[in-house]
C-alpha positions as CSV (number, residue, x, y, z in Angstrom):
1,X,-23.0,83.9,-57.6
2,X,-23.1,83.9,-53.9
3,X,-19.6,84.1,-52.3
4,X,-20.8,84.1,-48.6
5,X,-20.0,79.9,-48.4
6,X,-16.3,80.6,-49.5
7,X,-16.2,84.0,-47.7
8,X,-17.4,82.3,-44.1
9,X,-14.6,79.2,-44.4
10,X,-12.3,81.9,-45.4
11,X,-12.5,83.4,-42.4
12,X,-13.1,80.6,-40.0
13,X,-10.2,78.8,-41.5
14,X,-8.3,82.5,-40.5
15,X,-9.6,82.2,-36.8
16,X,-8.4,78.6,-36.7
17,X,-5.3,79.6,-37.6
18,X,-4.6,82.3,-35.4
19,X,-5.6,80.1,-32.8
20,X,-9.4,82.2,-31.7
21,X,-11.0,78.4,-32.6
22,X,-9.9,75.8,-31.2
23,X,-11.4,72.1,-31.8
24,X,-11.6,69.2,-29.4
25,X,-10.9,66.3,-28.8
26,X,-12.1,63.2,-27.1
27,X,-9.5,60.6,-26.6
28,X,-9.8,56.7,-25.4
29,X,-6.6,54.7,-25.7
30,X,-6.2,51.5,-26.3
31,X,-7.6,49.3,-28.8
32,X,-9.1,47.5,-26.6
33,X,-11.8,50.2,-25.9
34,X,-12.1,51.1,-29.1
35,X,-16.3,49.7,-29.1
36,X,-16.8,51.8,-25.5
37,X,-15.2,55.0,-27.4
38,X,-18.2,54.0,-30.2
39,X,-21.0,53.2,-28.3
40,X,-20.1,56.4,-26.0
41,X,-20.2,58.4,-29.2
42,X,-23.1,57.1,-30.5
43,X,-24.8,58.0,-27.1
44,X,-23.3,61.5,-27.3
45,X,-21.0,61.1,-24.0
46,X,-17.7,62.6,-25.9
47,X,-17.1,66.0,-27.3
48,X,-15.9,67.1,-30.2
49,X,-13.7,64.6,-32.5
50,X,-13.9,60.6,-30.6
51,X,-10.5,58.9,-31.4
52,X,-9.1,56.0,-30.2
53,X,-4.8,56.0,-29.3
54,X,-3.9,53.1,-30.5
55,X,-0.7,54.2,-29.1
56,X,0.6,56.9,-26.9
57,X,4.1,57.6,-29.3
58,X,2.2,58.9,-32.4
């Protein structure tokens, strides 16, 4: 059995938990801007996860 991928996943998870690796999120505000965010994602204009925020309270 090859445990390499499991060990790698465990190592990366540890780094994320320790704050050594951080994810990047690209926020677009407003449901009305969803199409703009989607097109930007397809054109490679976002960094990391592309998220449309429909309310700032959440």
